[in-house]
N, C-alpha and C positions, 0 to 999 in steps of 0.2 A: 403786448401793449398790455401790462402787467392790468390785473382785475380788483375792482372798487369797489367795498359793498358803504352805503351809505346808511347811514339809521339814524332816520328825523323822527325828534319829536315833537306831536302835534300839541301839545297840551293839554288842559284841561277840559275845551269846546269851545273856545269863542277867538272868532277871527283875528280879533284887535291884541290876542293874547299872543300869538304867532311871533316867533322872535323873523328880524330880519330876513337871518340867514338861512330860516327853514323856508320860508315864501319861494323865496328864490331858487332854494333848491326842487320843489317840488313845482316850478315852472320851469323849469330846465331841466327838469328828469327826463329819459327817452324811455325809460324803463321806472316806472313805480309802482310799489305793491302797498297796498293799505293793509295792515293784519287783518282790520275788518270794517265794514262799513258802518257797525254799529256806533256811530261818536256825530258830535254834532258840526265836526270841521268838516265833515266829508259832504254834506249838501252845500255846503261855502266852496268846496273844491269844483264841485259839477257846473256852480257859480260862473266858476272865472276860468272853464273851459281846462282845466288840468284833465289830464288821461291817466287814469290809473287801473287796476285791477285788486278784486280781492281777496282776502283766503276763508273768506266766508262759507266756501263748500265745506271746508274740511271739518267747519263745526257739524255741517249739518248731519257729514256720510263716517262720521268717527266717534266710537262709544265713549274714547276718555278721553279725560286736558292730556294728559302725556302722550299718546299717539297724536293728537291735533296738532300739540307745539312742535312733535317730531316730523309730521308732514309738510307742515307751514316751513320747516328748516330747509328738507330737503328740498321743497319748489322753489325756496329763493335760490338756493346756490345750485339750482338748474338754468336757472334765468342767464348764467355766466354763459352757457351755450353759446348764446349769443348774441351778449350783451357784454363791455366792457367792465362798466359803472352799471351797479342796482341801485335805485331807493327803495328801502322799507321804511315805512312811516307807523308808528304806533302812538296811542293815545300818552298823554300827559308826557312825562320825559322818559327816553329809552333806556333809561338803568335803574329808574325805581319801578319796583316789582312787573316788572316784563320776564318772564319765563324765556321766551322765543328770541329776545336777545340776546342773553346769556347761553344759550345753546349756538346759535348764529356766531358769536364771539369767537367759541371754539373750535367749530366746523371750518370757519373761514380760514383759522389761521393750519388746519388739516388741507387747505388747498391752496396757502401761498395766497391770500385775498385783504387785501390792506383793507380793514374796518375803520371808517373815520362818524363820530359819533354826532350830531348836529343836537343842540340839548334842546327843550320845552321846558315851558313853566310844568312843573310834576303834580298831578291830582291830588298830594301831600299838601302842595304850600296853598293852594285856594283851600282847600279842608280848613287849615290851621288859620290862614287868614279872614275866613267865613267866621269861625268860633273865634276867634282872636286868644288864642292859645298859644304856649310857648311850648316848641315839638318838643325841648331838650327833655327824658324819658320819657317818653310815648313811645310806648310798643307798637310796632306795625305789623297787622299778621294778613293772611290773606287767604278767605272765607274755603276757598278750595282744596288751600294745603293748611289746615291748621293742627299744630300741634297735639297728640294724641293726650299729655298730659301737661296739664293746667301750669307750666313753668311760669306764665306771666299774671299769677292769679293776684288780685285784690291792685294791679299797675293799672296805670292810662291805658288804653287803647284804641286803635286806632286800625279797623277792620275792614280789607276793602272787597270786590269783585261778591256783594251779595245780592249776587243778580237776580232772586226769583224767590217764593215763599220756600220753596224747597230747603234752596241754602240758608235763607234765615231762621224756618224752624231747626236744624241740625244744627246751627249756630247756640240758638237760644238753649235748647237741651245741654251744651257744652257749657254755655257760660254760667247756668241757671246751678250748674255743681258748685260753683264757686265764688256766686252774686247772689243776693235775693231777688227773689221775685219780684218787689217793688225799684229795686234800683233800677234809677233813671240815665236811659240811654238818648241817644241822639242818632235817625236816622236822617240822612244824607244824602239829597239825591240832586245831579246835576250840578252839583258846584262849580264853580267856574265857567261855568256857562249863562251867559246874562241873557236873564227874564224867566228862566227857568231855574233856578236855584230853589230848592226846597227843605228845612230842617226842621222835623217835628222830632220833638222829645217827647217819649212813653217811658214806662216802667217795662222791665227787662221783658215780665211775662208775655207780652202783649206784643211783643217785636218783631212776629213771623203775622199778625194784622195787619201789617202794612202794605202799602204798594213797592213792589222791587221792579228795581231792570238794571242793565248793565253799567250805570253810572252810578248806583248807591253804595255809599259805605255806611259804616255804624262805627259809634264812636260812646265808648263806655268811661264814664269816668272813673278814677282809683278809689277804692273801699277801704277804711278801717278794717272793715269784717272780717276779710280774711287773714290780716295778720292773726287774728286769735288764733283762726286754725293752719299755719303755718308750723312745720317740726322747727325751724329755724327760730319758729318765737317762743316754743316748749327750750331751745337751747338759752334764750336770750335771757329766759325766768329765772334758771335755775346759775346763771351766770352773775344774776341780779342776788341771789338768793344768797349766792357763798360772795360774796362781795363784800368789805366790809361794813358797807350800811347796810346788809342785808340780812339774813334770821341764825341766830346763833345757833339753833341746831343743828340747821344745814351746813354751817360755816365747820362744825366739827367733824363732818360724817366723813368714811374714807371707805376706801374699796373694802376692808374687813368687816367695819362696821354695818355695812350694807348688803353683808351675804345672807341674812336670815332674813331681811326683806324681801329682796329679790325670789327667794326660796316662799318664802308664803304668798304673795305677790302669784307668782308660777302656779300656785294649788288655787289658789282664788279663781284664776282661769278656768283651772280645771273644773272645778267645782261648777261654776257657770254653763260649763259643756253639758255639763252629765246634767242640769237641770233645766238644761234649753232653755234659757233663760239672756234672750237677745239683749235687753237691756244691761242686765248685769253685767252683762259678755262685753258689752263694748265697755263699759265702765272698768273692769279688772284690766281688760287690752292694755285700753289707760297707763295704767296704777303699773303694771306692768311696763311701757316702753317709758314712763318716766323713771324708773329703774335703770333701765339700760341709757338712755340720757344722764342721768346722772354722773352713773358711772364716767362715762364719756367726757363729761365736766369735770370732774375730777383727773381724768386724766390729759386733759388737754392743759391744764394748770400746771401738769410734770411734766409738757412736752413730751407727752408719750404719743397720745392721739388726739384725733377727734369725732365728733357725732360724723362730720363729714367723711372721715376716714373709715367707721364703719360701715357705710352706706357706700360709698366706695370699694371698699374690699368686698360686700357681698354682691354686688350688681356684679363685680366682674367675675367673681365666683358660680355666680348663676349662670352668668354667659359660659364660663368654661368650661360646666359640667355637664350641660346638655347642649354636647355638640351636635345630638338626632336634631335637635330645633334651630340653633344659630350658626349651625358646622354642616358638612355632607357628609356626617354620620350617616348610616342605615339601621333603625331596630325595628326587632322584629312584636316585643311585645315588654309586657311590665318588667319580669324578669332579667331582662338582657339590658332594657334601660339602667337598673338596679346593678349588672354586675358591673357596666361600663362606670357608672360613680364611684364602685370601689375601686377600683382598677385608676383611674384617674385623684384619688383620694392617694392612692398609696405612693403613685407619680411625684406626684407635690409632696408628698410628706420625704421620701425620696431624695427633691430634688434640693428640700429645704434641710437636710443632713439632720432630719427627728427620726426616731424610730417608725419603720416601715411596717411593720409586723402588722397582719390583717386586725386584731383586737386591740392593737398598741393603743388606738386613738378614742377607745371609747372611755369617757371623763370617770372617774371611780365617784365621785362625788354623785353619781345618779343615785337617786333610789333600788333598790336592790336586786327587786321585782325587774324595775325596767332593766338594770346591767344584764341579769342573767339571760331577757329576751333577745336585748343587743348582741349581744356574743355568741347566742345560737342561731339568729338571722343571719349574721355574719357568715358563721364556719357551712353555713347548708349553703350560702351561692358558690361559695368554691365546691363542694358536693360530699360538704362532712355533714350527712344526714341519714334518720332514717327512711328507707325507701315507702313505708306506707304507717298508718294513725294505727293500725294492727300491733306494730312493734312497740311505739311509743306507749299505747295501754299496757302491754305485759311489760315497759319499764318500769311505770309508774306503781305496777303491784309489787314489781321487785323490789323497787326503793321504799313502799308498805310495808313489805315482808321485816326486810333488815332494820326498821325502827323499831319493828315488834320484839325483833333480838337482839336489841344494841343493849349495852351495858356499862354502865358508869358515864358520866357529864358531858363529856367529852365525843364519846360513840354519839351519843344522842343525840349532842349539836349536831355533830356529821350528816346523822343519818336527817335528822329534819332537814338541815339544806340539799342535801339531795333529794328528799321527796317533792319540796319546793320546786325546784330545780326542774324537775322532772314533770312538774304541773305547768308549770311555765311552758314547756317544750310542748305540753299536750297543746295549751291554750292556741298553741302558736301554728297549728297541725289544724286547729281548729275557727282559726283568724280570730281569736280572741286577744283585745289586747287586756294582759294579767293589770299590769299598774290600774287600769280604767275600771276594770273589772270589781277589782277589791274596793278601789272608790266607792264605786257605785253599794256593794254592798258595806261599808262603814257607815255612810248615807242613809241605805234601808235601815242599819239597827240603830242607826239613833232618832229615825224618827219615829219605830214602833218604842224603844227604850223610853223618848220622851212620852208617847201614850201611854206604857206603863205608870211612869212617873202621872204624870196628867191624873190618873185612876186613884190611884194612892194619897195624892193629897185632895181629891174629893171624897175619899173615904174619910179623912180626918186623923187616920194612923201613920202610925212612921212603917218607913220600909224594914225594920226589923220585926211589927209584926205581921208579918204577910209568908206565907209559908212560897220554898219553890214553887211547888202546883197552881198557886194561884195567883202568883208573880206571871209562871208560866201561859196560864189560863188570860190573863192580860195581855200577851205576845201573842195567843192563839185569833184574839178579838182585832187587835193590829192585822193579823193576816188578811181576817175576813174581810175587811174595810178599805184592804189595798194600800196602806202603808208601805 
């Protein structure tokens, strides 16, 4: 005789809401397993003389929910050793937020076990009726398996299995990243259970102040606040600005006209980093992001690519170039990580039929100091490098001596370049970023020169009325006060 697994939906909790077929199956079953006895229907089943066992022991003896679900699944399948028909009963509807049912359907297929679903009223249906809301557009989430990133931000949410204060606390912290602390949410307890239903509205920051049990869910109304913080809202704003009804200046911009703003915004980010000003950094990163989104909008209008394509491309690249994190490659240190990164890049360029030389993909529009640092670092990764820093010091001295001996402007220019290149190499050995070091010095010079300007202004004289020695005295004063 063939084996048959019948999965029964017990509904939200009232005997009156149990379907006629579900009642018949419960009374007729010779092997009935309840996923849990923590459900109002269980007491009624006892009153009716229905014989059953439960899987609660797995919740008590197992550390993680995935392990619980696996053990329940194995337990149910094992019952077929002595039975041709096994009934497995779960709260609500079997196919709504029931992980064990999903696992059992897959496992039954492996054992050639026929599966029938005896429908029940879902707890979701009971909640929609209680709140008198249209379920269209609502995102239903499981508090025990919330997405790591808020892809649902701003949407209308229904979150099930908020069964204790710890789970509620974790949920609150996650929601507070996207919703305001005062955003009103509803805590739903025993919805669909006659005489026990409770709906409490509280501000989000008080969510975990409530009482919770295995029949608790949380309803989060939609909010417009999140829309303003979405990157897709930025895309929408730029689309409006570039439309015929938008801004004349924005409509006139091209990839070429935005080159200078892109460079300026990049350097303003670096300045914020140098100043260690986090408020400034936040603002400047936003300005830089605007430039990226602006270029993406222009590209989208010309059917080249979109902001989504940019994000998709970099996501794939980061996974592809970190096989030691997302794959099975083993690395021992940062040097090996960088070596693998370069090899992967070379392979990608080769597959794309682009120049595959080690230094070919260094952007020629980068500042010269930055280019020098990058070409030296890349060459060093394949072994073309000095063995010891003493050799680098010697090279710097040699280049300075050659500069002393240079004759003619062309030779002097070349030797100046060689000196700078050697100093960049020395900085690399000393683990100093030349571009940032020079920016730091420029900022320091500006601060001290502003001090000199102030002293000259206070004196009532002109710069030309001071000797170099006097101005240098002001400079030394600025050094003493750590400007």
